[in-house]
Structure formats: C-alpha cells, structure tokens
C-alpha positions as CSV (number, residue, x, y, z in Angstrom):
1,M,-4.6,-2.1,19.7
2,P,-1.7,0.3,20.4
3,Y,1.2,0.5,18.0
4,R,4.8,-0.5,19.1
5,I,7.5,2.1,18.5
6,F,10.9,1.1,17.2
7,I,13.6,3.8,17.0
8,K,16.5,3.1,14.7
9,R,20.0,3.4,16.2
10,S,20.8,6.4,14.0
11,A,17.7,8.3,15.1
12,E,18.5,7.4,18.7
13,K,21.9,9.0,18.3
14,E,20.4,12.1,16.7
15,L,17.9,12.4,19.6
16,D,20.7,12.0,22.2
17,R,22.6,15.0,20.7
18,L,19.7,17.3,21.2
19,P,19.3,19.6,24.3
20,A,17.4,18.0,27.2
21,S,14.4,20.3,27.0
22,I,13.9,19.7,23.3
23,R,14.5,15.9,23.8
24,E,11.8,15.8,26.4
25,R,9.2,17.5,24.2
26,I,10.1,15.1,21.3
27,V,9.9,12.0,23.5
28,G,6.5,13.0,24.8
29,R,5.1,13.4,21.3
30,V,6.7,10.1,20.1
31,V,5.1,8.2,23.0
32,N,1.8,9.6,22.0
33,L,2.2,7.9,18.5
34,E,1.5,4.6,20.2
35,D,-2.2,5.5,20.4
36,H,-2.4,8.0,17.5
37,P,0.0,7.1,14.7
38,R,-1.3,10.0,12.6
39,P,-1.9,12.8,15.1
40,P,-3.1,16.3,14.0
41,G,-0.1,18.1,12.5
42,S,1.5,15.0,11.0
43,K,1.9,14.9,7.3
44,K,2.6,12.2,4.8
45,L,5.8,12.9,2.9
46,Q,5.5,13.3,-0.8
47,G,6.9,10.4,-2.9
48,E,7.5,8.2,0.2
49,E,5.5,6.0,2.5
50,S,6.7,8.1,5.5
51,Y,5.3,10.7,7.8
52,R,6.7,13.6,9.6
53,L,5.8,15.0,13.0
54,R,6.5,18.7,13.6
55,I,7.7,19.7,17.0
56,G,8.7,23.4,16.8
57,N,11.8,23.6,14.5
58,Y,12.4,19.9,14.9
59,R,11.0,17.0,12.9
60,V,10.5,13.3,13.5
61,L,10.4,11.1,10.4
62,Y,8.7,7.8,10.7
63,T,7.0,4.9,8.8
64,I,3.8,3.1,9.8
65,D,3.3,-0.7,9.4
66,N,-0.5,-1.2,9.9
67,E,-0.3,-5.0,9.6
68,Q,2.3,-5.4,12.4
69,H,1.1,-2.3,14.3
70,L,4.7,-1.0,14.2
71,I,6.0,2.6,14.0
72,T,9.6,2.9,12.9
73,I,11.3,6.2,13.6
74,Y,14.3,6.7,11.3
75,A,15.3,10.4,11.7
76,V,15.1,13.1,14.3
77,G,16.6,16.6,13.8
78,H,16.3,20.2,13.0
79,R,14.1,21.1,10.1
80,R,16.9,22.4,7.9
81,E,18.9,19.2,8.3
82,V,16.5,16.3,8.7
83,Y,15.4,15.9,5.1
84,R,19.0,15.5,3.7
C-alpha cells in the first residue's frame, strides 16, 4: 500500500522559494517516497523520529507514520540552514 504525502505549509513555502530546477529535483524525489519511504541515501535523524533525504546541497526532513501510511514533510532547505 503506498504512503500518502502531507507537506506542512511552512515546508511548502520553503520549497516555493527555491529555484525552479532544484524544486523539480526535490519534488521528483518526494513523489518517490510514496512507494519507498526509506530510499537509499535517507538517514534517520539522531534523537528524533525523523528522517532526512539528501538532494545535492538540499535536505528534506520528514516523519513516517507506518500505521496510517502517512509521510509528513516538515522542512525543505539548504543543508546549512535546514537543521536550525
């Protein structure tokens, strides 16, 4: 059963501020999370129940709810800023 993806409003705004070429790459990888919530290259964040997806110098931070088959994306941004 594929997962549903929910993007928080704050993450959506961060995504909208990115250049179009980078945004397209990120959206492509995010859509892929529906079938593979833990793709190669994703890592569980230490001390949290969150994961990060690396896309060049950009990161997508998300949580996975296995019971409801829901992925919640809560941050998108450059690697030096996204963890703050």
